[in-house]
PDBQT receptor file of N, H, CA, C and O in Angstrom, charges set to zero:
ATOM      1  N   MET A   1     264.439 160.498 219.017  1.00  0.00    +0.000 N 
ATOM      2  CA  MET A   1     263.781 160.791 217.767  1.00  0.00    +0.000 C 
ATOM      3  C   MET A   1     264.518 160.025 216.664  1.00  0.00    +0.000 C 
ATOM      4  O   MET A   1     265.744 160.080 216.566  1.00  0.00    +0.000 OA
ATOM      5  N   THR A   2     263.775 159.336 215.866  1.00  0.00    +0.000 N 
ATOM      6  H   THR A   2     262.779 159.291 215.946  1.00  0.00    +0.000 HD
ATOM      7  CA  THR A   2     264.386 158.556 214.798  1.00  0.00    +0.000 C 
ATOM      8  C   THR A   2     264.667 159.446 213.589  1.00  0.00    +0.000 C 
ATOM      9  O   THR A   2     264.148 160.557 213.480  1.00  0.00    +0.000 OA
ATOM     10  N   ASN A   3     265.492 158.935 212.694  1.00  0.00    +0.000 N 
ATOM     11  H   ASN A   3     265.913 158.032 212.783  1.00  0.00    +0.000 HD
ATOM     12  CA  ASN A   3     265.825 159.693 211.492  1.00  0.00    +0.000 C 
ATOM     13  C   ASN A   3     264.597 159.939 210.626  1.00  0.00    +0.000 C 
ATOM     14  O   ASN A   3     264.439 161.019 210.056  1.00  0.00    +0.000 OA
ATOM     15  N   LYS A   4     263.736 158.943 210.528  1.00  0.00    +0.000 N 
ATOM     16  H   LYS A   4     263.865 158.066 210.991  1.00  0.00    +0.000 HD
ATOM     17  CA  LYS A   4     262.536 159.080 209.702  1.00  0.00    +0.000 C 
ATOM     18  C   LYS A   4     261.631 160.182 210.245  1.00  0.00    +0.000 C 
ATOM     19  O   LYS A   4     261.118 161.009 209.491  1.00  0.00    +0.000 OA
ATOM     20  N   LEU A   5     261.443 160.182 211.555  1.00  0.00    +0.000 N 
ATOM     21  H   LEU A   5     261.859 159.511 212.168  1.00  0.00    +0.000 HD
ATOM     22  CA  LEU A   5     260.592 161.195 212.177  1.00  0.00    +0.000 C 
ATOM     23  C   LEU A   5     261.188 162.589 212.018  1.00  0.00    +0.000 C 
ATOM     24  O   LEU A   5     260.460 163.544 211.747  1.00  0.00    +0.000 OA
ATOM     25  N   SER A   6     262.491 162.714 212.183  1.00  0.00    +0.000 N 
ATOM     26  H   SER A   6     263.082 161.938 212.404  1.00  0.00    +0.000 HD
ATOM     27  CA  SER A   6     263.118 164.029 212.041  1.00  0.00    +0.000 C 
ATOM     28  C   SER A   6     263.026 164.532 210.605  1.00  0.00    +0.000 C 
ATOM     29  O   SER A   6     262.856 165.732 210.387  1.00  0.00    +0.000 OA
ATOM     30  N   LEU A   7     263.135 163.648 209.632  1.00  0.00    +0.000 N 
ATOM     31  H   LEU A   7     263.273 162.674 209.809  1.00  0.00    +0.000 HD
ATOM     32  CA  LEU A   7     262.985 164.063 208.233  1.00  0.00    +0.000 C 
ATOM     33  C   LEU A   7     261.560 164.509 207.932  1.00  0.00    +0.000 C 
ATOM     34  O   LEU A   7     261.354 165.479 207.203  1.00  0.00    +0.000 OA
ATOM     35  N   ILE A   8     260.584 163.811 208.485  1.00  0.00    +0.000 N 
ATOM     36  H   ILE A   8     260.751 163.023 209.077  1.00  0.00    +0.000 HD
ATOM     37  CA  ILE A   8     259.181 164.189 208.278  1.00  0.00    +0.000 C 
ATOM     38  C   ILE A   8     258.901 165.551 208.910  1.00  0.00    +0.000 C 
ATOM     39  O   ILE A   8     258.278 166.409 208.284  1.00  0.00    +0.000 OA
ATOM     40  N   LEU A   9     259.358 165.753 210.147  1.00  0.00    +0.000 N 
ATOM     41  H   LEU A   9     259.864 165.056 210.655  1.00  0.00    +0.000 HD
ATOM     42  CA  LEU A   9     259.148 167.043 210.806  1.00  0.00    +0.000 C 
ATOM     43  C   LEU A   9     259.868 168.171 210.074  1.00  0.00    +0.000 C 
ATOM     44  O   LEU A   9     259.325 169.267 209.936  1.00  0.00    +0.000 OA
ATOM     45  N   GLY A  10     261.068 167.911 209.611  1.00  0.00    +0.000 N 
ATOM     46  H   GLY A  10     261.509 167.021 209.723  1.00  0.00    +0.000 HD
ATOM     47  CA  GLY A  10     261.808 168.911 208.839  1.00  0.00    +0.000 C 
ATOM     48  C   GLY A  10     261.096 169.274 207.550  1.00  0.00    +0.000 C 
ATOM     49  O   GLY A  10     261.036 170.446 207.177  1.00  0.00    +0.000 OA
ATOM     50  N   ALA A  11     260.553 168.265 206.863  1.00  0.00    +0.000 N 
ATOM     51  H   ALA A  11     260.601 167.313 207.166  1.00  0.00    +0.000 HD
ATOM     52  CA  ALA A  11     259.816 168.520 205.625  1.00  0.00    +0.000 C 
ATOM     53  C   ALA A  11     258.541 169.318 205.895  1.00  0.00    +0.000 C 
ATOM     54  O   ALA A  11     258.172 170.181 205.099  1.00  0.00    +0.000 OA
ATOM     55  N   LEU A  12     257.868 169.036 207.009  1.00  0.00    +0.000 N 
ATOM     56  H   LEU A  12     258.168 168.334 207.655  1.00  0.00    +0.000 HD
ATOM     57  CA  LEU A  12     256.667 169.799 207.369  1.00  0.00    +0.000 C 
ATOM     58  C   LEU A  12     257.001 171.260 207.662  1.00  0.00    +0.000 C 
ATOM     59  O   LEU A  12     256.266 172.160 207.256  1.00  0.00    +0.000 OA
ATOM     60  N   ILE A  13     258.095 171.495 208.359  1.00  0.00    +0.000 N 
ATOM     61  H   ILE A  13     258.692 170.764 208.690  1.00  0.00    +0.000 HD
ATOM     62  CA  ILE A  13     258.491 172.869 208.673  1.00  0.00    +0.000 C 
ATOM     63  C   ILE A  13     258.867 173.623 207.403  1.00  0.00    +0.000 C 
ATOM     64  O   ILE A  13     258.450 174.765 207.211  1.00  0.00    +0.000 OA
ATOM     65  N   VAL A  14     259.649 172.994 206.543  1.00  0.00    +0.000 N 
ATOM     66  H   VAL A  14     259.988 172.066 206.699  1.00  0.00    +0.000 HD
ATOM     67  CA  VAL A  14     260.021 173.635 205.275  1.00  0.00    +0.000 C 
ATOM     68  C   VAL A  14     258.786 173.884 204.423  1.00  0.00    +0.000 C 
ATOM     69  O   VAL A  14     258.669 174.935 203.794  1.00  0.00    +0.000 OA
ATOM     70  N   GLY A  15     257.865 172.931 204.397  1.00  0.00    +0.000 N 
ATOM     71  H   GLY A  15     257.960 172.077 204.908  1.00  0.00    +0.000 HD
ATOM     72  CA  GLY A  15     256.621 173.106 203.653  1.00  0.00    +0.000 C 
ATOM     73  C   GLY A  15     255.788 174.258 204.191  1.00  0.00    +0.000 C 
ATOM     74  O   GLY A  15     255.190 175.007 203.418  1.00  0.00    +0.000 OA
ATOM     75  N   ALA A  16     255.745 174.405 205.510  1.00  0.00    +0.000 N 
ATOM     76  H   ALA A  16     256.231 173.796 206.137  1.00  0.00    +0.000 HD
ATOM     77  CA  ALA A  16     254.991 175.511 206.111  1.00  0.00    +0.000 C 
ATOM     78  C   ALA A  16     255.610 176.853 205.742  1.00  0.00    +0.000 C 
ATOM     79  O   ALA A  16     254.886 177.805 205.450  1.00  0.00    +0.000 OA
ATOM     80  N   PHE A  17     256.933 176.943 205.750  1.00  0.00    +0.000 N 
ATOM     81  H   PHE A  17     257.521 176.170 205.988  1.00  0.00    +0.000 HD
ATOM     82  CA  PHE A  17     257.583 178.191 205.352  1.00  0.00    +0.000 C 
ATOM     83  C   PHE A  17     257.346 178.491 203.876  1.00  0.00    +0.000 C 
ATOM     84  O   PHE A  17     257.099 179.640 203.508  1.00  0.00    +0.000 OA
ATOM     85  N   CYS A  18     257.418 177.474 203.035  1.00  0.00    +0.000 N 
ATOM     86  H   CYS A  18     257.618 176.541 203.334  1.00  0.00    +0.000 HD
ATOM     87  CA  CYS A  18     257.166 177.678 201.602  1.00  0.00    +0.000 C 
ATOM     88  C   CYS A  18     255.736 178.129 201.357  1.00  0.00    +0.000 C 
ATOM     89  O   CYS A  18     255.500 179.033 200.556  1.00  0.00    +0.000 OA
ATOM     90  N   TYR A  19     254.782 177.509 202.036  1.00  0.00    +0.000 N 
ATOM     91  H   TYR A  19     254.974 176.775 202.687  1.00  0.00    +0.000 HD
ATOM     92  CA  TYR A  19     253.383 177.915 201.893  1.00  0.00    +0.000 C 
ATOM     93  C   TYR A  19     253.198 179.364 202.343  1.00  0.00    +0.000 C 
ATOM     94  O   TYR A  19     252.489 180.136 201.698  1.00  0.00    +0.000 OA
ATOM     95  N   ASP A  20     253.834 179.720 203.445  1.00  0.00    +0.000 N 
ATOM     96  H   ASP A  20     254.409 179.092 203.969  1.00  0.00    +0.000 HD
ATOM     97  CA  ASP A  20     253.710 181.083 203.950  1.00  0.00    +0.000 C 
ATOM     98  C   ASP A  20     254.265 182.081 202.940  1.00  0.00    +0.000 C 
ATOM     99  O   ASP A  20     253.647 183.117 202.697  1.00  0.00    +0.000 OA
ATOM    100  N   TRP A  21     255.411 181.787 202.355  1.00  0.00    +0.000 N 
ATOM    101  H   TRP A  21     255.913 180.945 202.553  1.00  0.00    +0.000 HD
ATOM    102  CA  TRP A  21     256.003 182.719 201.391  1.00  0.00    +0.000 C 
ATOM    103  C   TRP A  21     255.162 182.813 200.123  1.00  0.00    +0.000 C 
ATOM    104  O   TRP A  21     255.097 183.881 199.513  1.00  0.00    +0.000 OA
ATOM    105  N   MET A  22     254.522 181.733 199.714  1.00  0.00    +0.000 N 
ATOM    106  H   MET A  22     254.574 180.866 200.209  1.00  0.00    +0.000 HD
ATOM    107  CA  MET A  22     253.719 181.755 198.488  1.00  0.00    +0.000 C 
ATOM    108  C   MET A  22     252.347 182.392 198.718  1.00  0.00    +0.000 C 
ATOM    109  O   MET A  22     251.887 183.174 197.885  1.00  0.00    +0.000 OA
ATOM    110  N   ALA A  23     251.695 182.075 199.822  1.00  0.00    +0.000 N 
ATOM    111  H   ALA A  23     252.068 181.440 200.499  1.00  0.00    +0.000 HD
ATOM    112  CA  ALA A  23     250.317 182.507 200.038  1.00  0.00    +0.000 C 
ATOM    113  C   ALA A  23     250.219 183.865 200.735  1.00  0.00    +0.000 C 
ATOM    114  O   ALA A  23     249.324 184.654 200.431  1.00  0.00    +0.000 OA
ATOM    115  N   GLN A  24     251.129 184.141 201.664  1.00  0.00    +0.000 N 
ATOM    116  H   GLN A  24     251.856 183.500 201.911  1.00  0.00    +0.000 HD
ATOM    117  CA  GLN A  24     250.994 185.351 202.472  1.00  0.00    +0.000 C 
ATOM    118  C   GLN A  24     252.213 186.258 202.394  1.00  0.00    +0.000 C 
ATOM    119  O   GLN A  24     252.368 187.152 203.227  1.00  0.00    +0.000 OA
ATOM    120  N   ASP A  25     253.058 186.051 201.434  1.00  0.00    +0.000 N 
ATOM    121  H   ASP A  25     252.932 185.325 200.758  1.00  0.00    +0.000 HD
ATOM    122  CA  ASP A  25     254.267 186.861 201.245  1.00  0.00    +0.000 C 
ATOM    123  C   ASP A  25     255.170 186.881 202.477  1.00  0.00    +0.000 C 
ATOM    124  O   ASP A  25     255.870 187.864 202.718  1.00  0.00    +0.000 OA
ATOM    125  N   GLY A  26     255.156 185.824 203.239  1.00  0.00    +0.000 N 
ATOM    126  H   GLY A  26     254.587 185.025 203.044  1.00  0.00    +0.000 HD
ATOM    127  CA  GLY A  26     256.060 185.686 204.376  1.00  0.00    +0.000 C 
ATOM    128  C   GLY A  26     255.669 186.464 205.613  1.00  0.00    +0.000 C 
ATOM    129  O   GLY A  26     256.502 186.657 206.499  1.00  0.00    +0.000 OA
ATOM    130  N   GLU A  27     254.439 186.914 205.702  1.00  0.00    +0.000 N 
ATOM    131  H   GLU A  27     253.763 186.757 204.982  1.00  0.00    +0.000 HD
ATOM    132  CA  GLU A  27     254.013 187.709 206.855  1.00  0.00    +0.000 C 
ATOM    133  C   GLU A  27     254.121 186.926 208.162  1.00  0.00    +0.000 C 
ATOM    134  O   GLU A  27     254.583 187.465 209.168  1.00  0.00    +0.000 OA
ATOM    135  N   SER A  28     253.708 185.681 208.159  1.00  0.00    +0.000 N 
ATOM    136  H   SER A  28     253.333 185.242 207.342  1.00  0.00    +0.000 HD
ATOM    137  CA  SER A  28     253.766 184.876 209.385  1.00  0.00    +0.000 C 
ATOM    138  C   SER A  28     255.208 184.606 209.797  1.00  0.00    +0.000 C 
ATOM    139  O   SER A  28     255.532 184.627 210.984  1.00  0.00    +0.000 OA
ATOM    140  N   THR A  29     256.058 184.356 208.831  1.00  0.00    +0.000 N 
ATOM    141  H   THR A  29     255.795 184.338 207.867  1.00  0.00    +0.000 HD
ATOM    142  CA  THR A  29     257.463 184.096 209.132  1.00  0.00    +0.000 C 
ATOM    143  C   THR A  29     258.118 185.334 209.729  1.00  0.00    +0.000 C 
ATOM    144  O   THR A  29     258.868 185.234 210.701  1.00  0.00    +0.000 OA
ATOM    145  N   ILE A  30     257.842 186.487 209.160  1.00  0.00    +0.000 N 
ATOM    146  H   ILE A  30     257.233 186.568 208.371  1.00  0.00    +0.000 HD
ATOM    147  CA  ILE A  30     258.408 187.733 209.678  1.00  0.00    +0.000 C 
ATOM    148  C   ILE A  30     257.874 188.018 211.080  1.00  0.00    +0.000 C 
ATOM    149  O   ILE A  30     258.625 188.441 211.959  1.00  0.00    +0.000 OA
ATOM    150  N   PHE A  31     256.574 187.788 211.289  1.00  0.00    +0.000 N 
ATOM    151  H   PHE A  31     255.963 187.445 210.575  1.00  0.00    +0.000 HD
ATOM    152  CA  PHE A  31     255.976 187.987 212.613  1.00  0.00    +0.000 C 
ATOM    153  C   PHE A  31     256.649 187.094 213.648  1.00  0.00    +0.000 C 
ATOM    154  O   PHE A  31     257.010 187.556 214.730  1.00  0.00    +0.000 OA
ATOM    155  N   LEU A  32     256.819 185.813 213.317  1.00  0.00    +0.000 N 
ATOM    156  H   LEU A  32     256.527 185.437 212.438  1.00  0.00    +0.000 HD
ATOM    157  CA  LEU A  32     257.448 184.887 214.264  1.00  0.00    +0.000 C 
ATOM    158  C   LEU A  32     258.914 185.242 214.514  1.00  0.00    +0.000 C 
ATOM    159  O   LEU A  32     259.408 185.080 215.630  1.00  0.00    +0.000 OA
ATOM    160  N   ALA A  33     259.605 185.720 213.490  1.00  0.00    +0.000 N 
ATOM    161  H   ALA A  33     259.204 185.851 212.584  1.00  0.00    +0.000 HD
ATOM    162  CA  ALA A  33     260.999 186.127 213.668  1.00  0.00    +0.000 C 
ATOM    163  C   ALA A  33     261.097 187.325 214.612  1.00  0.00    +0.000 C 
ATOM    164  O   ALA A  33     261.972 187.365 215.476  1.00  0.00    +0.000 OA
ATOM    165  N   LYS A  34     260.202 188.299 214.448  1.00  0.00    +0.000 N 
ATOM    166  H   LYS A  34     259.491 188.266 213.746  1.00  0.00    +0.000 HD
ATOM    167  CA  LYS A  34     260.204 189.469 215.335  1.00  0.00    +0.000 C 
ATOM    168  C   LYS A  34     259.895 189.069 216.771  1.00  0.00    +0.000 C 
ATOM    169  O   LYS A  34     260.540 189.550 217.703  1.00  0.00    +0.000 OA
ATOM    170  N   LYS A  35     258.913 188.192 216.954  1.00  0.00    +0.000 N 
ATOM    171  H   LYS A  35     258.390 187.801 216.197  1.00  0.00    +0.000 HD
ATOM    172  CA  LYS A  35     258.571 187.740 218.301  1.00  0.00    +0.000 C 
ATOM    173  C   LYS A  35     259.712 186.917 218.904  1.00  0.00    +0.000 C 
ATOM    174  O   LYS A  35     259.954 186.986 220.109  1.00  0.00    +0.000 OA
ATOM    175  N   GLY A  36     260.408 186.145 218.079  1.00  0.00    +0.000 N 
ATOM    176  H   GLY A  36     260.211 186.089 217.100  1.00  0.00    +0.000 HD
ATOM    177  CA  GLY A  36     261.551 185.380 218.564  1.00  0.00    +0.000 C 
ATOM    178  C   GLY A  36     262.677 186.280 219.038  1.00  0.00    +0.000 C 
ATOM    179  O   GLY A  36     263.325 185.994 220.045  1.00  0.00    +0.000 OA
ATOM    180  N   ILE A  37     262.915 187.373 218.312  1.00  0.00    +0.000 N 
ATOM    181  H   ILE A  37     262.389 187.606 217.494  1.00  0.00    +0.000 HD
ATOM    182  CA  ILE A  37     263.942 188.330 218.723  1.00  0.00    +0.000 C 
ATOM    183  C   ILE A  37     263.561 188.982 220.046  1.00  0.00    +0.000 C 
ATOM    184  O   ILE A  37     264.405 189.151 220.926  1.00  0.00    +0.000 OA
ATOM    185  N   LEU A  38     262.274 189.351 220.188  1.00  0.00    +0.000 N 
ATOM    186  H   LEU A  38     261.589 189.214 219.473  1.00  0.00    +0.000 HD
ATOM    187  CA  LEU A  38     261.820 189.932 221.453  1.00  0.00    +0.000 C 
ATOM    188  C   LEU A  38     261.970 188.941 222.606  1.00  0.00    +0.000 C 
ATOM    189  O   LEU A  38     262.339 189.329 223.715  1.00  0.00    +0.000 OA
ATOM    190  N   LEU A  39     261.687 187.670 222.351  1.00  0.00    +0.000 N 
ATOM    191  H   LEU A  39     261.387 187.354 221.451  1.00  0.00    +0.000 HD
ATOM    192  CA  LEU A  39     261.841 186.646 223.384  1.00  0.00    +0.000 C 
ATOM    193  C   LEU A  39     263.302 186.499 223.796  1.00  0.00    +0.000 C 
ATOM    194  O   LEU A  39     263.603 186.379 224.984  1.00  0.00    +0.000 OA
ATOM    195  N   ILE A  40     264.201 186.508 222.831  1.00  0.00    +0.000 N 
ATOM    196  H   ILE A  40     263.957 186.606 221.867  1.00  0.00    +0.000 HD
ATOM    197  CA  ILE A  40     265.629 186.398 223.137  1.00  0.00    +0.000 C 
ATOM    198  C   ILE A  40     266.088 187.595 223.963  1.00  0.00    +0.000 C 
ATOM    199  O   ILE A  40     266.844 187.435 224.920  1.00  0.00    +0.000 OA
ATOM    200  N   GLU A  41     265.632 188.801 223.595  1.00  0.00    +0.000 N 
ATOM    201  H   GLU A  41     265.018 188.931 222.817  1.00  0.00    +0.000 HD
ATOM    202  CA  GLU A  41     265.994 189.988 224.366  1.00  0.00    +0.000 C 
ATOM    203  C   GLU A  41     265.429 189.916 225.781  1.00  0.00    +0.000 C 
ATOM    204  O   GLU A  41     266.096 190.327 226.730  1.00  0.00    +0.000 OA
ATOM    205  N   TYR A  42     264.216 189.403 225.937  1.00  0.00    +0.000 N 
ATOM    206  H   TYR A  42     263.674 189.069 225.166  1.00  0.00    +0.000 HD
ATOM    207  CA  TYR A  42     263.604 189.267 227.257  1.00  0.00    +0.000 C 
ATOM    208  C   TYR A  42     264.373 188.266 228.113  1.00  0.00    +0.000 C 
ATOM    209  O   TYR A  42     264.622 188.514 229.293  1.00  0.00    +0.000 OA
ATOM    210  N   ILE A  43     264.743 187.151 227.523  1.00  0.00    +0.000 N 
ATOM    211  H   ILE A  43     264.541 186.950 226.565  1.00  0.00    +0.000 HD
ATOM    212  CA  ILE A  43     265.503 186.138 228.260  1.00  0.00    +0.000 C 
ATOM    213  C   ILE A  43     266.894 186.669 228.601  1.00  0.00    +0.000 C 
ATOM    214  O   ILE A  43     267.423 186.390 229.677  1.00  0.00    +0.000 OA
ATOM    215  N   GLU A  44     267.480 187.427 227.690  1.00  0.00    +0.000 N 
ATOM    216  H   GLU A  44     267.050 187.653 226.815  1.00  0.00    +0.000 HD
ATOM    217  CA  GLU A  44     268.801 187.992 227.921  1.00  0.00    +0.000 C 
ATOM    218  C   GLU A  44     268.778 188.973 229.104  1.00  0.00    +0.000 C 
ATOM    219  O   GLU A  44     269.755 189.082 229.845  1.00  0.00    +0.000 OA
ATOM    220  N   PHE A  45     267.666 189.676 229.271  1.00  0.00    +0.000 N 
ATOM    221  H   PHE A  45     266.872 189.588 228.669  1.00  0.00    +0.000 HD
ATOM    222  CA  PHE A  45     267.523 190.611 230.386  1.00  0.00    +0.000 C 
ATOM    223  C   PHE A  45     267.632 189.881 231.721  1.00  0.00    +0.000 C 
ATOM    224  O   PHE A  45     268.205 190.415 232.670  1.00  0.00    +0.000 OA
ATOM    225  N   TRP A  46     267.096 188.679 231.804  1.00  0.00    +0.000 N 
ATOM    226  H   TRP A  46     266.631 188.245 231.032  1.00  0.00    +0.000 HD
ATOM    227  CA  TRP A  46     267.080 187.930 233.054  1.00  0.00    +0.000 C 
ATOM    228  C   TRP A  46     268.375 187.163 233.309  1.00  0.00    +0.000 C 
ATOM    229  O   TRP A  46     268.515 186.520 234.349  1.00  0.00    +0.000 OA
ATOM    230  N   ARG A  47     269.298 187.221 232.400  1.00  0.00    +0.000 N 
ATOM    231  H   ARG A  47     269.185 187.743 231.555  1.00  0.00    +0.000 HD
ATOM    232  CA  ARG A  47     270.547 186.486 232.560  1.00  0.00    +0.000 C 
ATOM    233  C   ARG A  47     271.440 187.093 233.581  1.00  0.00    +0.000 C 
ATOM    234  O   ARG A  47     272.532 186.582 233.827  1.00  0.00    +0.000 OA
TER     235      ARG A  47
């Protein structure tokens, strides 16, 4: 991955989080964080 591509992807991710916080009060971000925690706990169970 080149530096230019990584900067573009990083800017898109930051932009998506900013849009979520402005338009939906962070509901999608909180949902994804909760699902990520559940995924980590599920993977930890199989360790």
